[in-house]
FITILO-398523 format. One record per residue: residue number from 1; residue in three letters; x, y, z of N, C-alpha, C in turn. Coordinates in steps of 0.02 Angstrom, whole numbers, plus 50000, padded with zeros to 5 digits. Layout:
<recs>
num|residuo|n.c1|n.c2|n.c3|ca.c1|ca.c2|ca.c3|c.c1|c.c2|c.c3
NUM|ALA|X|Y|Z|X|Y|Z|X|Y|Z;
...
</recs>
This chain:
<recs>
num|residuo|n.c1|n.c2|n.c3|ca.c1|ca.c2|ca.c3|c.c1|c.c2|c.c3
1|MET|50040|49938|50004|49998|49995|50006|50045|50058|49999;
2|ALA|50028|50111|49963|50059|50174|49960|50062|50205|50031;
3|MET|50120|50235|50041|50122|50266|50114|50071|50318|50123;
4|GLU|50052|50356|50077|49998|50407|50091|49940|50383|50110;
5|HIS|49924|50315|50102|49868|50282|50116|49868|50245|50188;
6|ARG|49927|50245|50212|49938|50207|50275|49947|50250|50343;
7|GLN|49919|50223|50390|49921|50270|50457|49954|50231|50512;
8|ALA|50004|50272|50550|50043|50245|50601|50024|50284|50663;
9|LEU|50033|50255|50721|50017|50287|50784|50082|50271|50827;
10|VAL|50105|50331|50852|50173|50332|50887|50158|50359|50954;
11|THR|50167|50317|51000|50167|50334|51070|50228|50379|51095;
12|GLY|50214|50423|51141|50272|50465|51168|50299|50508|51102;
13|GLY|50247|50533|51066|50269|50565|51007|50279|50635|51007;
14|ALA|50282|50665|51069|50287|50733|51076|50360|50758|51081;
15|ASN|50398|50713|51099|50471|50736|51120|50519|50682|51101;
16|GLY|50587|50702|51094|50635|50651|51092|50636|50608|51028;
17|ILE|50642|50545|51037|50642|50493|50990|50577|50489|50954;
18|GLY|50526|50491|51000|50448|50488|50972|50443|50547|50918;
19|GLN|50467|50606|50941|50457|50669|50893|50490|50648|50823;
20|GLY|50551|50621|50836|50595|50601|50766|50556|50554|50732;
21|ILE|50522|50507|50761|50481|50454|50724|50428|50487|50682;
22|VAL|50391|50534|50718|50333|50565|50697|50352|50605|50637;
23|SER|50404|50644|50642|50425|50680|50584|50449|50644|50521;
24|HIS|50492|50590|50535|50514|50548|50478|50458|50520|50446;
25|LEU|50407|50492|50475|50351|50459|50445|50311|50503|50416;
26|LEU|50299|50573|50441|50259|50614|50399|50300|50634|50334;
27|ASN|50364|50638|50337|50406|50661|50274|50400|50606|50227;
28|GLN|50389|50548|50248|50386|50490|50203|50318|50475|50171;
29|GLY|50266|50519|50191|50205|50525|50175|50152|50478|50214;
30|TRP|50166|50457|50264|50125|50423|50308|50071|50481|50338;
31|LYS|50006|50449|50359|49964|50485|50407|49987|50460|50471;
32|VAL|50005|50503|50519|50030|50491|50588|49982|50519|50640;
33|VAL|49973|50473|50686|49943|50493|50752|49990|50497|50805;
34|ALA|50007|50559|50834|50058|50569|50885|50014|50567|50960;
35|LEU|50024|50517|50996|50000|50513|51057|50046|50523|51120;
36|ASP|50027|50566|51160|50070|50580|51215|50032|50613|51279;
37|ARG|50052|50592|51337|50022|50632|51391|50041|50700|51402;
38|ASP|50093|50725|51368|50119|50797|51364|50087|50829|51312;
39|ARG|50032|50867|51334|49993|50906|51294|50025|50969|51264;
40|GLU|50067|51001|51304|50104|51056|51278|50162|51029|51225;
41|GLY|50186|50969|51244|50228|50944|51187|50194|50927|51115;
42|LEU|50137|50901|51127|50100|50889|51062|50085|50954|51029;
43|ASP|50068|51006|51061|50055|51069|51035|50109|51103|50994;
44|ARG|50170|51084|51014|50230|51105|50990|50249|51065|50924;
45|LEU|50222|51011|50910|50233|50979|50848|50219|51029|50787;
46|LYS|50255|51025|50738|50249|51063|50681|50179|51037|50648;
47|ASP|50139|51087|50628|50081|51072|50590|50089|51041|50531;
48|ASN|50038|50983|50512|50050|50952|50454|49977|50919|50451;
49|PRO|49948|50921|50388|49878|50901|50371|49870|50825|50380;
50|LYS|49924|50790|50389|49916|50725|50402|49932|50704|50473;
51|LEU|49945|50746|50508|49962|50733|50578|49893|50742|50624;
52|THR|49882|50693|50668|49829|50698|50718|49868|50691|50790;
53|ARG|49845|50741|50836|49869|50733|50901|49819|50703|50951;
54|ILE|49843|50661|50991|49798|50625|51044|49836|50636|51110;
55|ALA|49805|50669|51166|49836|50672|51234|49807|50610|51266;
56|ALA|49836|50565|51289|49830|50512|51321|49888|50479|51365;
57|ASP|49869|50440|51417|49923|50408|51466|49926|50332|51439;
58|VAL|49970|50309|51413|49969|50242|51389|49966|50185|51451;
59|SER|49974|50206|51511|49965|50167|51567|49896|50163|51592;
60|ALA|49851|50207|51571|49780|50203|51590|49742|50172|51534;
61|GLU|49710|50115|51553|49678|50074|51496|49616|50115|51468;
62|ASP|49577|50147|51510|49515|50185|51481|49536|50233|51425;
63|GLU|49601|50268|51445|49626|50319|51400|49653|50281|51333;
64|VAL|49680|50234|51341|49708|50189|51279|49647|50169|51236;
65|ARG|49592|50140|51275|49536|50113|51240|49505|50166|51195;
66|THR|49497|50233|51227|49471|50278|51195|49506|50305|51140;
67|ALA|49576|50313|51144|49615|50335|51094|49612|50290|51032;
68|LEU|49614|50227|51047|49616|50171|50983|49547|50171|50951;
69|GLY|49489|50180|50994|49426|50175|50975|49401|50231|50929;
70|GLY|49451|50290|50926|49427|50340|50886|49460|50333|50817;
71|LEU|49501|50279|50807|49530|50270|50743|49492|50219|50699;
72|ASN|49494|50226|50630|49457|50172|50590|49508|50140|50546;
73|ALA|49563|50150|50553|49617|50110|50525|49681|50120|50554;
74|LEU|49730|50076|50549|49794|50080|50572|49841|50021|50550;
75|ASP|49899|50048|50514|49948|49999|50491|50009|49983|50528;
76|LEU|50030|50035|50575|50084|50034|50604|50079|50063|50673;
77|LEU|50094|50021|50724|50097|50045|50797|50162|50047|50822;
78|VAL|50194|50107|50846|50267|50123|50865|50248|50134|50954;
79|CYS|50266|50084|50983|50263|50093|51062|50326|50120|51086;
80|ASN|50325|50188|51078|50383|50220|51106|50382|50251|51177;
81|ALA|50327|50267|51196|50315|50293|51263|50353|50267|51317;
82|GLY|50386|50306|51360|50426|50277|51416|50452|50331|51458;
83|ILE|50469|50313|51534|50509|50351|51570|50577|50349|51544;
84|ALA|50605|50402|51524|50677|50392|51488|50734|50388|51542;
85|SER|50729|50419|51598|50781|50416|51648|50795|50348|51663;
86|PRO|50853|50323|51662|50865|50243|51685|50890|50240|51761;
87|VAL|50902|50293|51790|50934|50288|51859|50884|50284|51922;
88|ASN|50880|50240|51949|50824|50227|52006|50859|50239|52073;
89|GLY|50922|50246|52082|50956|50255|52150|50962|50184|52178;
90|PRO|50992|50186|52239|51016|50112|52271|50947|50077|52277;
91|MET|50949|50013|52260|50889|49969|52245|50860|49957|52322;
92|GLU|50900|49961|52375|50871|49953|52442|50832|50015|52466;
93|GLU|50835|50077|52416|50794|50126|52436|50741|50148|52384;
94|LEU|50740|50107|52336|50682|50111|52283|50621|50100|52305;
95|ASP|50569|50156|52307|50503|50146|52323|50465|50105|52281;
96|LEU|50417|50069|52301|50379|50023|52264|50333|50065|52214;
97|ASP|50307|50125|52235|50273|50167|52189|50318|50191|52131;
98|ASN|50384|50201|52149|50423|50228|52090|50439|50160|52040;
99|TRP|50451|50103|52064|50452|50046|52027|50398|50038|51983;
100|ASN|50341|50043|52013|50279|50029|51972|50266|50079|51928;
101|ALA|50291|50141|51932|50285|50194|51882|50328|50174|51820;
102|TRP|50388|50146|51829|50422|50129|51774|50388|50069|51738;
103|LEU|50367|50022|51773|50331|49968|51739|50266|49982|51704;
104|SER|50229|50028|51733|50164|50046|51701|50170|50083|51645;
105|THR|50220|50123|51640|50228|50164|51574|50269|50126|51518;
106|ASN|50328|50101|51544|50377|50072|51491|50341|49995|51469;
107|LEU|50323|49963|51508|50301|49895|51491|50225|49878|51486;
108|THR|50185|49905|51540|50117|49886|51537|50087|49941|51488;
109|GLY|50114|49992|51472|50086|50039|51422|50099|50003|51353;
110|THR|50151|49975|51341|50156|49941|51267|50103|49881|51273;
111|PHE|50093|49839|51321|50043|49788|51319|49973|49815|51300;
112|LEU|49957|49882|51342|49891|49902|51335|49878|49930|51257;
113|MET|49928|49962|51231|49924|49988|51168|49917|49935|51118;
114|ALA|49954|49881|51120|49949|49821|51075|49883|49783|51079;
115|LYS|49862|49776|51141|49803|49745|51152|49739|49775|51120;
116|HIS|49737|49844|51120|49681|49880|51091|49689|49897|51018;
117|ALA|49747|49887|50993|49765|49899|50921|49756|49834|50889;
118|ILE|49752|49777|50912|49755|49712|50883|49696|49708|50826;
119|PRO|49636|49727|50837|49580|49722|50789|49603|49773|50728;
120|LEU|49625|49825|50735|49645|49866|50675|49692|49840|50647;
121|LEU|49747|49817|50676|49813|49795|50640|49799|49728|50615;
122|ARG|49753|49686|50633|49739|49624|50598|49700|49646|50530;
123|ARG|49657|49695|50533|49617|49706|50468|49668|49734|50411;
124|SER|49719|49763|50431|49769|49791|50388|49823|49748|50375;
125|LYS|49830|49697|50414|49895|49656|50415|49948|49699|50426;
126|GLY|49952|49741|50486|49996|49787|50500|50050|49755|50546;
127|CYS|50082|49802|50578|50145|49781|50614|50142|49830|50677;
128|ILE|50186|49802|50731|50200|49836|50797|50267|49845|50799;
129|VAL|50300|49892|50823|50368|49903|50838|50371|49926|50916;
130|THR|50402|49889|50954|50416|49906|51023|50485|49944|51033;
131|MET|50494|49983|51089|50554|50012|51096|50585|49990|51162;
132|SER|50634|49946|51152|50673|49917|51210|50737|49968|51216;
133|SER|50789|49935|51229|50850|49975|51246|50912|49924|51248;
134|THR|50974|49947|51240|51027|49905|51249|51033|49884|51320;
135|ARG|51002|49927|51362|51002|49914|51437|50963|49850|51457;
136|ALA|50930|49822|51412|50899|49759|51423|50949|49704|51419;
137|PHE|51017|49725|51397|51073|49668|51389|51129|49684|51433;
138|MET|51139|49746|51453|51198|49770|51487|51172|49829|51531;
139|SER|51208|49839|51590|51183|49885|51635|51243|49927|51667;
140|GLU|51223|49996|51687|51261|50034|51733|51220|50022|51808;
141|PRO|51259|50038|51859|51234|50037|51930|51171|50071|51934;
142|GLU|51122|50040|51976|51068|50077|52001|51011|50093|51949;
143|THR|51003|50041|51901|50955|50053|51841|50911|49987|51841;
144|GLU|50893|49962|51902|50857|49896|51902|50787|49909|51869;
145|ALA|50751|49955|51892|50682|49969|51864|50681|49973|51786;
146|TYR|50716|50018|51759|50720|50032|51689|50743|49971|51650;
147|ALA|50798|49941|51672|50824|49880|51644|50765|49818|51644;
148|ALA|50732|49813|51690|50683|49764|51695|50628|49775|51647;
149|THR|50605|49838|51638|50550|49851|51588|50581|49838|51531;
150|LYS|50646|49850|51512|50673|49851|51441|50675|49777|51420;
151|GLY|50701|49738|51469|50705|49667|51460|50640|49631|51454;
152|GLY|50592|49660|51491|50523|49632|51476|50496|49643|51409;
153|LEU|50515|49703|51383|50490|49722|51317|50524|49672|51264;
154|VAL|50581|49646|51274|50612|49600|51224|50570|49540|51226;
155|ALA|50554|49511|51286|50518|49448|51284|50446|49463|51262;
156|LEU|50415|49515|51279|50352|49525|51258|50348|49534|51178;
157|THR|50396|49561|51149|50399|49565|51079|50398|49499|51045;
158|HIS|50444|49459|51065|50440|49392|51028|50375|49350|51044;
159|ALA|50352|49355|51109|50289|49318|51120|50235|49346|51081;
160|MET|50225|49413|51076|50180|49439|51027|50176|49416|50956;
161|ALA|50241|49421|50935|50257|49402|50862|50229|49323|50846;
162|VAL|50239|49277|50898|50212|49219|50888|50136|49210|50890;
163|SER|50114|49245|50936|50038|49241|50954|50003|49284|50894;
164|LEU|50024|49338|50873|49989|49376|50827|50005|49362|50743;
165|GLY|50060|49321|50737|50070|49305|50670|50021|49254|50638;
166|PRO|50018|49251|50573|50052|49286|50521|50018|49361|50503;
167|GLU|49955|49372|50533|49917|49434|50520|49961|49496|50541;
168|ILE|49989|49498|50598|50025|49546|50629|50103|49533|50640;
169|ARG|50152|49572|50620|50214|49559|50632|50234|49605|50692;
170|VAL|50282|49584|50733|50298|49625|50794|50376|49623|50799;
171|ASN|50409|49676|50803|50480|49676|50802|50495|49742|50858;
172|GLY|50558|49740|50885|50579|49789|50932|50635|49820|50908;
173|ILE|50654|49879|50940|50719|49918|50931|50746|49924|50990;
174|ALA|50811|49919|50996|50852|49933|51061|50899|49977|51047;
175|PRO|50883|50046|51060|50926|50094|51046|50988|50095|51101;
176|GLY|51048|50124|51078|51099|50143|51132|51091|50217|51148;
177|TRP|51149|50244|51147|51150|50316|51164|51121|50349|51102;
178|ILE|51063|50380|51109|51030|50427|51062|51021|50496|51090;
179|VAL|51054|50546|51057|51053|50611|51080|50998|50647|51049;
180|THR|50956|50674|51094|50891|50704|51072|50907|50783|51063;
181|GLY|50955|50800|51083|50973|50868|51086|51029|50883|51029;
182|ASP|51073|50927|51033|51124|50948|50992|51178|50893|51005;
183|PRO|51195|50851|50952|51256|50806|50953|51316|50839|50969;
184|ALA|51320|50903|50940|51383|50939|50950|51405|50956|51025;
185|ALA|51350|50951|51066|51357|50971|51133|51395|50921|51177;
186|LEU|51399|50849|51141|51439|50808|51186|51512|50811|51176;
187|ARG|51550|50778|51216|51625|50781|51209|51643|50742|51148;
188|PRO|51704|50755|51122|51730|50718|51062|51728|50642|51088;
189|GLU|51753|50630|51146|51764|50558|51160|51697|50528|51176;
190|ASP|51646|50562|51188|51584|50527|51184|51564|50493|51121;
191|HIS|51577|50533|51069|51573|50506|51002|51613|50452|50982;
192|ALA|51678|50473|51002|51726|50425|50971|51729|50363|51002;
193|GLN|51702|50352|51063|51705|50282|51089|51661|50234|51055;
194|HIS|51617|50264|51015|51569|50218|50975|51612|50193|50914;
195|PRO|51603|50123|50900|51641|50103|50836|51607|50139|50765;
196|ALA|51549|50156|50765|51525|50195|50715|51550|50265|50712;
197|GLY|51588|50292|50767|51612|50359|50768|51572|50410|50800;
198|ARG|51508|50396|50812|51461|50449|50836|51417|50412|50882;
199|ALA|51386|50456|50921|51323|50437|50961|51261|50445|50920;
200|GLY|51208|50406|50932|51148|50404|50889|51111|50462|50885;
201|ARG|51063|50476|50843|51012|50523|50837|50946|50493|50818;
202|PRO|50888|50539|50843|50824|50507|50829|50808|50492|50758;
203|GLN|50847|50515|50716|50832|50500|50643|50853|50426|50624;
204|ASP|50912|50408|50654|50932|50339|50651|50876|50279|50678;
205|VAL|50844|50300|50741|50789|50253|50758|50727|50263|50708;
206|ALA|50712|50326|50687|50654|50334|50645|50667|50290|50580;
207|GLU|50723|50289|50552|50735|50255|50488|50722|50177|50504;
208|ALA|50751|50151|50559|50743|50087|50578|50665|50064|50583;
209|VAL|50620|50118|50607|50551|50098|50614|50525|50091|50540;
210|GLY|50548|50134|50492|50521|50137|50436|50539|50070|50394;
211|TYR|50606|50046|50410|50625|49979|50382|50576|49922|50407;
212|LEU|50573|49920|50472|50531|49870|50502|50460|49868|50479;
213|ALA|50434|49929|50467|50365|49931|50440|50355|49897|50375;
214|ASP|50407|49889|50335|50400|49849|50270|50436|49788|50261;
215|ALA|50477|49768|50320|50512|49708|50320|50467|49645|50324;
216|GLY|50440|49622|50275|50384|49573|50278|50408|49504|50301;
217|PHE|50477|49490|50304|50495|49426|50327|50530|49431|50388;
218|VAL|50520|49487|50427|50560|49497|50482|50503|49503|50543;
219|THR|50503|49460|50600|50456|49464|50652|50484|49435|50713;
220|GLY|50467|49460|50772|50499|49426|50828|50569|49450|50845;
221|GLN|50595|49498|50812|50672|49522|50812|50676|49578|50851;
222|ILE|50737|49594|50881|50754|49658|50915|50813|49687|50873;
223|LEU|50802|49744|50845|50852|49773|50808|50900|49826|50853;
224|THR|50957|49810|50854|50998|49845|50902|51035|49901|50872;
225|LEU|51019|49970|50894|51049|50033|50859|51086|50064|50910;
226|ASP|51150|50045|50913|51195|50078|50968|51271|50095|50948;
227|GLY|51278|50100|50879|51341|50117|50849|51398|50067|50865;
228|GLY|51373|50010|50881|51427|49951|50891|51447|49944|50960;
229|MET|51425|49984|51008|51446|49985|51079|51440|49913|51112;
230|THR|51384|49873|51101|51374|49809|51132|51420|49756|51110;
231|ARG|51452|49774|51051|51508|49722|51034|51575|49744|51040;
232|LYS|51584|49794|51092|51654|49823|51098|51674|49795|51170;
233|MET|51733|49753|51169|51763|49744|51236|51788|49807|51265;
234|ILE|51774|49814|51335|51805|49869|51369|51845|49854|51434;
235|TYR|51903|49873|51433|51944|49853|51493|51977|49919|51531;
236|GLU|51989|49914|51592|52016|49971|51628|52079|49986|51598;
237|GLU|52093|50055|51586|52155|50064|51553|52208|50073|51621;
</recs>
């Protein structure tokens, strides 16, 4: 189907990586629904006749049901919404409410969006892209809550791919260091430590979403976008 006749929904679409995905898909001719609980961020998105803004919280099932119920077609669901900060402090001091906040947005939010999008995606033989992280496979200290949600998304992705295929393909992306501000603001060594020679950009993730949307023989996979960092041995100097 021509891109101008296809519709995507991007959660967390008001800022950062999500905003980059929204912009890229619009530039490619898609109709795009940007969903975010940040109403002001949604308002800041550049006007486009193919853009629809929906203010909703992915962790609230009633809001998700209402948002998806207002659509008559969907070809691509990008579950990007999440609490971006990975640091939760010492685990023995991690409050249960804070732990649950990470899980409800990063992991449960993806489940709820997929659950209520399934009828539309089955009709279009569409696809889902989840947003994991390289922190699902490697960690810094005091990041248990974030890492748990991103690891959970890896498992949820392949489980959904098996359950929903062949009508719906499900894949995920595991970004590494993605700079949502000015890449030039980083130190030269921040870029140079990557085998690819630079840190990532939202456009890198957006292009991967576009690839997965059309990769008809790819499902149940996690595409790592980290400039090669998870393949690099690091020793103390």
